[in-house]
C-alpha positions as CSV (number, residue, x, y, z in Angstrom):
1,M,-0.2,-40.5,71.7
2,E,0.2,-44.0,70.5
3,K,0.6,-44.8,66.9
4,T,-0.5,-48.0,65.1
5,V,0.3,-49.7,61.8
6,P,-2.1,-49.0,59.0
7,G,-4.6,-51.7,58.5
8,T,-4.2,-53.2,62.0
9,P,-7.2,-52.0,64.1
10,Q,-6.4,-54.7,66.7
11,Q,-3.5,-52.5,68.0
12,N,-6.1,-49.9,69.1
13,G,-8.7,-52.2,70.4
14,V,-10.5,-49.8,72.8
15,A,-11.2,-47.1,70.2
16,E,-12.1,-49.6,67.5
17,R,-14.5,-51.5,69.9
18,M,-16.2,-48.2,70.7
19,N,-16.6,-47.4,67.0
20,R,-18.2,-50.7,66.4
21,T,-20.6,-50.2,69.4
22,I,-21.6,-46.8,68.0
23,N,-22.1,-48.3,64.6
24,E,-24.2,-51.2,65.8
25,R,-26.4,-49.0,67.9
26,A,-26.9,-46.4,65.2
27,R,-27.9,-49.2,62.7
28,S,-30.3,-50.8,65.1
29,M,-32.1,-47.5,65.9
30,R,-32.4,-46.5,62.2
31,L,-33.7,-49.9,61.2
32,H,-36.2,-50.0,64.1
33,S,-37.5,-46.5,63.1
34,G,-37.6,-47.2,59.4
35,L,-35.8,-44.0,58.5
36,P,-33.8,-43.9,55.2
37,Q,-30.0,-44.3,55.2
38,T,-29.6,-40.6,54.7
39,F,-30.3,-40.2,58.4
40,W,-27.2,-42.2,59.4
41,A,-25.4,-39.2,60.9
42,D,-28.4,-38.4,63.1
43,A,-28.6,-42.0,64.3
44,V,-24.8,-41.9,65.1
45,H,-25.2,-38.6,67.0
46,T,-28.1,-40.0,69.0
47,A,-26.2,-43.2,69.8
48,V,-23.2,-41.3,71.1
49,Y,-25.6,-39.0,73.1
50,L,-27.2,-42.1,74.8
51,I,-23.8,-43.8,75.4
52,N,-22.6,-40.8,77.3
53,R,-25.7,-40.9,79.5
54,G,-25.5,-44.6,80.2
55,P,-23.6,-46.5,83.0
56,S,-20.0,-47.3,82.2
57,V,-18.1,-50.2,83.7
58,P,-14.7,-48.5,83.8
59,L,-16.3,-45.6,85.7
60,E,-17.8,-48.0,88.2
61,F,-21.2,-47.7,86.6
62,R,-21.3,-43.9,86.7
63,L,-22.5,-41.9,83.8
64,P,-19.8,-40.4,81.6
65,E,-21.7,-37.1,81.2
66,E,-21.9,-36.7,85.0
67,V,-18.2,-37.4,85.5
68,W,-17.3,-34.9,82.7
69,R,-19.6,-32.1,83.8
70,G,-19.6,-32.8,87.5
71,K,-23.4,-32.5,87.9
72,E,-26.4,-34.7,87.8
73,V,-27.8,-35.6,84.4
74,Q,-31.6,-35.7,83.8
75,L,-32.9,-38.6,81.7
76,S,-36.6,-37.8,81.6
77,H,-36.3,-36.1,78.2
78,L,-35.0,-39.2,76.4
79,K,-37.3,-40.4,73.6
80,V,-37.4,-43.2,71.1
81,F,-35.5,-42.4,67.9
82,G,-37.7,-42.0,64.8
83,C,-41.0,-41.8,66.7
84,V,-44.0,-39.7,65.6
85,S,-44.0,-36.2,67.1
86,Y,-46.4,-33.3,66.9
87,V,-44.5,-30.0,67.0
88,H,-46.2,-26.9,68.1
89,I,-46.5,-24.1,65.6
90,N,-46.1,-20.6,67.0
91,S,-49.1,-18.2,66.6
92,D,-47.0,-15.8,64.4
93,A,-46.4,-18.6,61.9
94,R,-50.1,-19.6,61.3
95,N,-53.5,-18.0,61.1
96,K,-56.5,-18.7,63.4
97,L,-57.9,-21.4,61.1
98,E,-54.8,-23.5,60.7
99,A,-53.6,-26.4,62.8
100,K,-51.6,-25.6,65.9
101,S,-49.1,-28.5,65.4
102,K,-47.5,-30.4,62.5
103,K,-46.6,-34.1,62.3
104,C,-42.8,-34.7,62.3
105,F,-40.4,-37.4,63.3
106,F,-37.9,-37.3,66.1
107,I,-34.3,-37.6,64.8
108,G,-32.1,-36.5,67.7
109,Y,-31.3,-34.0,70.4
110,G,-30.1,-30.4,70.2
111,D,-26.6,-29.2,70.9
112,E,-27.8,-27.3,74.0
113,E,-29.3,-28.8,77.2
114,F,-32.9,-28.6,76.0
115,G,-34.5,-29.0,72.6
116,F,-35.1,-31.7,70.0
117,R,-34.5,-32.2,66.3
118,F,-37.3,-33.3,64.0
119,W,-37.7,-34.3,60.4
120,D,-40.6,-32.5,58.7
121,D,-41.4,-35.1,56.0
122,Q,-44.0,-32.9,54.3
123,N,-41.8,-29.9,53.8
124,R,-38.6,-32.0,53.6
125,K,-36.6,-30.0,56.2
126,I,-35.2,-30.4,59.7
127,I,-36.6,-28.3,62.5
128,R,-35.8,-27.8,66.1
129,S,-38.3,-27.3,68.9
130,R,-39.0,-28.1,72.5
131,N,-42.8,-27.8,72.6
132,V,-43.7,-31.3,71.3
133,I,-46.0,-34.1,72.0
134,F,-44.4,-37.6,71.4
135,N,-46.1,-40.8,70.3
136,E,-43.4,-43.3,71.0
137,K,-45.6,-46.3,69.9
138,V,-45.7,-45.1,66.3
139,M,-42.5,-45.0,64.2
140,Y,-41.6,-43.5,60.9
141,K,-42.1,-46.9,59.1
142,D,-45.7,-47.0,60.5
143,R,-46.8,-43.6,59.0
144,S,-48.5,-45.2,55.9
145,S,-50.6,-47.6,57.9
146,E,-51.5,-44.9,60.4
147,E,-52.8,-42.6,57.6
148,T,-54.7,-45.5,56.1
149,E,-56.4,-46.3,59.4
150,M,-57.4,-42.7,59.9
151,A,-58.8,-42.5,56.3
152,D,-60.8,-45.7,56.8
153,S,-62.2,-44.5,60.1
154,D,-63.3,-41.2,58.5
155,T,-64.9,-42.7,55.4
156,S,-66.5,-45.9,56.8
157,P,-70.0,-45.6,58.2
158,Q,-70.5,-46.3,61.9
159,R,-72.1,-49.6,62.5
160,S,-73.8,-50.4,65.8
161,E,-72.9,-53.7,67.4
162,F,-75.5,-55.9,69.1
163,I,-74.8,-58.5,71.7
164,R,-77.0,-61.5,71.9
165,L,-77.8,-62.5,75.5
166,E,-78.6,-66.2,75.8
167,G,-81.0,-67.5,78.5
168,L,-83.0,-64.3,79.0
169,P,-86.9,-64.4,78.6
170,D,-88.4,-62.6,75.8
171,V,-90.1,-59.6,77.5
172,T,-91.8,-58.5,74.2
173,K,-93.6,-61.8,73.8
174,Q,-94.8,-61.9,77.4
175,N,-96.2,-58.3,77.1
176,N,-98.0,-59.2,73.9
177,N,-99.5,-62.3,75.6
178,Q,-100.7,-60.3,78.6
179,E,-102.3,-57.7,76.4
180,S,-104.2,-60.3,74.4
181,L,-105.5,-62.0,77.6
182,Q,-106.7,-58.6,78.8
183,E,-108.5,-57.9,75.6
184,D,-110.2,-61.4,75.6
185,S,-111.3,-61.0,79.3
186,S,-112.9,-57.6,78.6
187,T,-115.1,-58.9,75.7
188,F,-115.9,-62.4,77.1
189,V,-119.4,-63.1,78.6
190,P,-119.9,-66.4,80.4
191,T,-122.6,-68.6,78.8
192,S,-123.9,-69.7,82.2
193,T,-124.9,-66.1,83.0
194,Q,-126.9,-65.8,79.8
195,E,-128.8,-69.1,80.4
196,D,-129.6,-68.2,84.0
197,A,-131.0,-64.9,82.8
198,E,-133.3,-66.7,80.3
199,Q,-134.5,-69.1,82.9
200,L,-135.3,-66.4,85.5
201,E,-137.3,-64.2,83.2
202,P,-140.3,-66.6,82.6
203,A,-140.5,-67.4,86.4
204,V,-140.8,-63.7,87.2
205,R,-143.6,-63.4,84.7
206,R,-145.6,-66.3,86.2
207,E,-145.3,-64.9,89.7
208,S,-146.6,-61.5,88.6
209,S,-149.6,-63.2,86.8
210,Q,-150.6,-65.2,89.9
211,D,-150.5,-62.1,92.0
212,Q,-153.0,-60.4,89.7
213,L,-155.4,-63.4,89.7
214,N,-155.4,-63.8,93.5
215,S,-156.0,-60.2,94.3
216,P,-159.9,-60.0,93.5
217,A,-160.6,-63.1,95.6
218,E,-158.8,-61.8,98.6
219,L,-160.7,-58.5,98.3
220,S,-164.1,-60.2,98.1
221,S,-163.5,-62.4,101.2
222,M,-162.7,-59.3,103.1
């Protein structure tokens, strides 16, 4: 054990540098999530948890946790600090009409190998669970804007959007023009037909009268 003079942290540079690294990471994670300063201990605990599972230069880029325990470390369970999480509620803690999950915020990892720690902002308490759905794109600081967007989407009426297509023919106008032409053609009578009918009718009458006049003469001659 090496002793140092009080007020001279430079004599213990390795430990002091690690303390600064932990402090910087904890501050960055807490500010990024928007959690209050009361969660500084959870941020420090999470920072140490991540450092022990990150590559280390003195250990030839091996993970400190693997070197300490002698077995491979899984990293698939790592999540963003302060993100929105939906924790499952057991069936014995709710009735059939209540929601199956509650909205919380991720604040760290459990002491055991599995499990996460969450902040229940509605009930103002810390809970621990492993049956969770994470939304790592939404943080604690975004909770007010998310609730506002959900409220606006529920109250605002749905509006249909129309897209105007330029350069396309107006089918409605073409159909109307075709219908009007069909109606006009059904009621239209050519004037030439009427005049021809009037001219043919007197000629037919003259021919019939001549046949009646000629018939007695022909009979007498016979």
